[in-house]
C-alpha positions in Angstrom: 100.1 91.3 91.2 102.1 89.7 88.5 105.8 88.8 89.0 107.4 91.8 90.6 104.8 92.3 93.3 105.0 88.6 94.2 108.8 88.8 94.2 108.9 91.8 96.4 106.4 90.2 98.9 108.3 86.9 98.9 111.9 88.3 98.9 112.5 87.6 102.6 112.0 83.9 102.0 114.3 81.2 100.7 115.0 80.8 97.0 112.6 77.9 96.9 109.8 80.0 98.5 110.5 82.7 95.9 110.4 80.1 93.1 107.0 78.9 94.3 105.7 82.5 94.2 107.0 83.1 90.7 105.7 79.9 89.1 102.4 79.6 91.0 100.2 80.7 88.1 101.4 77.6 86.2 100.5 75.2 89.0 96.9 74.2 89.2 94.9 72.5 91.9 95.0 72.2 95.6 97.1 69.1 95.9 100.6 70.4 96.1 102.2 67.7 98.3 104.5 66.5 95.5 106.3 69.9 95.6 109.2 70.5 98.0 107.8 72.1 101.1 109.2 75.7 100.6 108.0 75.7 96.9 104.5 74.5 98.1 104.5 77.3 100.7 105.5 79.8 98.0 102.6 78.7 95.8 100.1 78.9 98.7 101.5 82.4 99.7 101.1 83.5 96.0 97.5 82.4 96.1 96.9 84.2 99.4 98.4 87.4 98.0 96.2 87.2 94.9 93.1 86.8 97.1 94.0 89.8 99.2 94.7 92.0 96.2 91.7 91.0 94.2 89.4 91.7 97.1 90.9 95.0 98.1 88.2 97.7 98.0 90.4 100.0 95.9 90.8 97.2 93.3 87.2 96.2 93.2 86.1 99.8 92.9 88.5 100.4 90.0 87.5 97.2 88.2 83.8 98.3 88.3 84.8 101.5 86.5 86.7 99.6 83.7 85.4 98.2 80.4 86.0 94.5 79.9 85.5 93.8 83.6 85.9 90.1 83.2 89.6 90.4 82.3 90.3 93.8 84.0 92.0 92.1 86.9 94.6 90.5 84.6 95.5 93.9 83.1 95.7 95.5 86.6 98.1 92.8 87.8 100.5 93.7 85.0 100.0 97.4 85.4 100.9 97.1 89.1 104.1 95.4 88.0 104.8 98.4 85.7 104.7 100.8 88.7 106.8 98.4 90.9 109.4 97.9 88.1 109.6 101.6 87.6 109.8 102.6 91.3 110.9 99.7 93.5 112.5 96.8 91.6 116.2 96.5 92.6 118.8 95.0 90.2 119.6 92.5 92.9 116.0 91.2 93.2 115.7 91.0 89.4 118.9 89.0 89.2 117.8 86.7 92.0 114.4 86.1 90.2 116.2 85.2 87.0 118.6 82.9 88.8 115.9 81.2 90.7 113.7 80.7 87.6 116.7 79.2 85.8 117.7 76.8 88.6 114.6 74.5 88.7 112.2 72.7 86.4 109.5 75.1 85.4 105.8 74.1 85.4 104.9 73.1 81.8 101.9 75.4 81.8 104.0 78.5 81.7 107.6 77.2 81.1 107.9 78.8 77.6 106.7 82.2 78.8 109.0 82.1 81.9 112.0 81.3 79.7 111.1 84.3 77.6 110.8 86.4 80.7 114.3 85.5 81.8 115.9 85.8 78.4 114.1 89.1 77.6 114.7 90.6 81.1 111.0 91.4 81.3 111.1 92.5 85.0 113.2 95.6 84.2 111.3 96.2 80.9 108.0 96.4 82.7 109.1 99.9 83.8 108.3 101.0 80.2 104.6 101.6 79.7 104.6 100.5 76.1 106.3 97.2 77.0 103.7 96.7 79.7 100.8 97.3 77.4 102.2 95.0 74.8 102.5 92.3 77.5 98.9 92.8 78.4 97.9 92.5 74.8 100.0 89.3 74.5 98.3 87.7 77.4 95.0 88.5 75.7 96.1 86.7 72.6 96.7 83.5 74.6 93.1 83.6 76.0 90.3 82.0 74.1 87.9 84.3 72.1 88.5 87.9 71.1 91.4 89.8 72.7 89.5 91.6 75.4 92.7 92.7 77.0 93.7 94.5 73.8 90.4 96.4 74.0 91.5 97.7 77.4 94.7 99.3 76.2 93.1 102.7 75.2 91.3 102.9 78.6 94.6 102.1 80.4 96.4 104.8 78.5 93.6 107.4 79.1 93.3 106.6 82.8 97.1 106.1 83.5 97.1 108.9 86.2 94.1 107.3 88.0 95.8 103.9 87.9 99.0 105.3 89.3 97.1 107.2 92.0 95.2 104.0 93.0 98.4 102.0 93.1 100.2 104.6 95.2 97.4 104.1 97.8 97.1 100.4 97.3 100.7 99.2 97.6 101.4 100.5 101.1 98.2 99.1 102.4 98.8 95.7 100.8 102.5 95.6 101.9 101.6 96.3 105.5 98.6 93.8 105.6 100.6 91.1 103.9 103.7 91.6 106.0 101.5 91.1 109.1 100.0 87.9 107.5 103.4 86.7 106.5 104.7 87.1 110.1 101.7 85.3 111.5 101.6 82.4 109.0 103.9 79.4 108.8 106.2 81.3 106.5 109.2 82.2 108.5 111.5 84.6 106.6 114.2 82.2 105.6 116.9 84.0 103.7 118.1 82.3 100.5 119.2 78.6 100.7 
């Protein structure tokens, strides 16, 4: 998942927990003790969600069928947000994400990108496939070497129906599995602080 999937799966938590989920990719390492506890929990939850999604049989099977397999997971995370933006993102959750991202100091590793996300209202714009594919290409430009994500764009267009079908099977499974894990973990659903 990219931003929307993580936001949907963290929405029952506090604003700090949601913030941790949204900025987790910019926070490296295992030593998170300097973070406020709910932000730390959000980062840890984000990482758990990523591990569950990346190891899901539907995802691993799909990645094996894709060119540029080393970066295919990055593209899929963003494509999943396309489907979630198009079909499930509420205006209230998008506004909450923008407010939360604007209320705290952003990790320097992704601060500039997150500011663009808020100003450009990317969460809603992911509903547009062309915007999503441009975002994938943009991530590829920030990686070292040739833009392997750009090379995936024709495959993603050609296999859009397969991607959508896979996601329609994947999301309910992940949502159910992660909601059980959320309830069993030390992440009580604390509504916004």
